[in-house]
C-alpha positions, -999 to +999 in steps of 0.1 A: -001-367+482-026-382+460-053-360+444-088-366+452-106-384+423-142-368+417-172-394+411-193-387+383-218-358+388-193-347+423-198-312+438-181-296+463-188-272+488-173-255+522-182-265+552-199-242+571-180-240+606-179-215+633-144-200+635-129-216+610-102-192+605-086-209+637-088-239+616-053-249+599-074-267+572-104-261+557-130-287+550-150-297+519-186-318+515-195-334+482-229-342+475-221-383+468-216-374+507-179-377+511-157-352+531-122-337+528-097-319+545-072-295+523-050-268+524-047-245+493-074-264+467-095-291+466-076-310+446-050-310+470-075-325+498-076-357+515-101-379+523-116-384+559-135-415+572-147-396+603-159-414+635-192-437+638-219-423+665-250-441+666-242-454+629-239-420+616-205-404+603-193-378+622-164-354+623-148-339+648-127-308+644-112-280+671-114-246+658-100-228+689-107-241+720-138-260+718-147-291+697-172-292+671-187-326+665-206-326+629-230-351+615-222-357+581-256-365+565-270-332+581-242-310+566-246-324+531-286-317+538-279-280+545-252-274+519-274-298+489-310-297+497-336-270+499-360-271+532-396-265+521-406-251+557-396-236+590-405-272+607-377-294+587-353-298+613-345-333+605-330-351+579-335-389+571-318-413+552-347-426+521-329-458+518-323-462+559-281-467+559-272-441+580-239-446+560-251-434+531-246-398+528-252-388+491-275-356+486-300-379+466-305-401+495-310-376+520-345-353+527-353-329+554-386-340+573-406-323+599-405-341+632-440-362+625-422-374+595-388-384+606-409-406+632-432-420+604-401-431+584-378-446+612-411-469+618-403-482+581-372-490+587-360-523+580-342-528+613-375-515+630-392-540+617-372-567+620-366-556+661-400-554+662-408-592+648-385-604+672-401-588+703-437-601+689-421-634+694-397-637+724-408-654+756-383-649+783-379-618+802-412-603+795-435-588+824-465-597+805-475-618+782-504-630+762-534-640+787-519-610+807-524-585+779-557-597+771-567-593+805-555-560+803-577-551+773-606-562+785-599-536+817-594-510+795-623-515+774-645-511+812-640-473+815-646-464+852-635-497+871-604-489+875-579-461+871-547-466+847-524-455+875-547-493+895-541-512+864-505-505+861-496-511+896-518-547+896-495-554+868-464-547+875-459-522+848-457-479+842-487-464+833-468-459+797-462-491+790-502-495+796-511-462+769-490-480+746-513-514+748-543-491+746-528-469+716-516-498+697-483-491+700-475-523+720-491-555+718-511-551+690-515-581+674-530-595+709-571-593+702-596-599+724-615-630+704 
């Protein structure tokens, strides 16, 4: 078996696995986002690819009789990055590439920071742009949204529920229009 060739400045740390004594192999991840299984030492390790779940690399490990699915980016962050507050429970990819699990590309974040970061994703921006110009399959169009915005600007006339029913949309959709999350490009001239 070929030995693992370390990348420049690569550091390996053992994965923290529940019931790891029940495993036949040991597992380690590196600050470069790679993962191996090994028997005696990291040098005799075998590079693993893992599987992909919603774009993220996942390791499925079975100690004892239960499966553990470990998200590689979370394990790299847990072993190589410090949290600066207890509210940092999410790990973000700075370059938005879910396959780039290098410690230098990851950061612990709060829920708010993670949501704000996601809004800047090139894929999210492209999707919003595509949706903005979509013409078919929509319940609403520019004219209807202008009518909705006029009704929203007349407080006391109709309830949110009544407006939503009038246009056959959910109240949540109505609140998203009101907040500017959806249809923000439509303005009342």
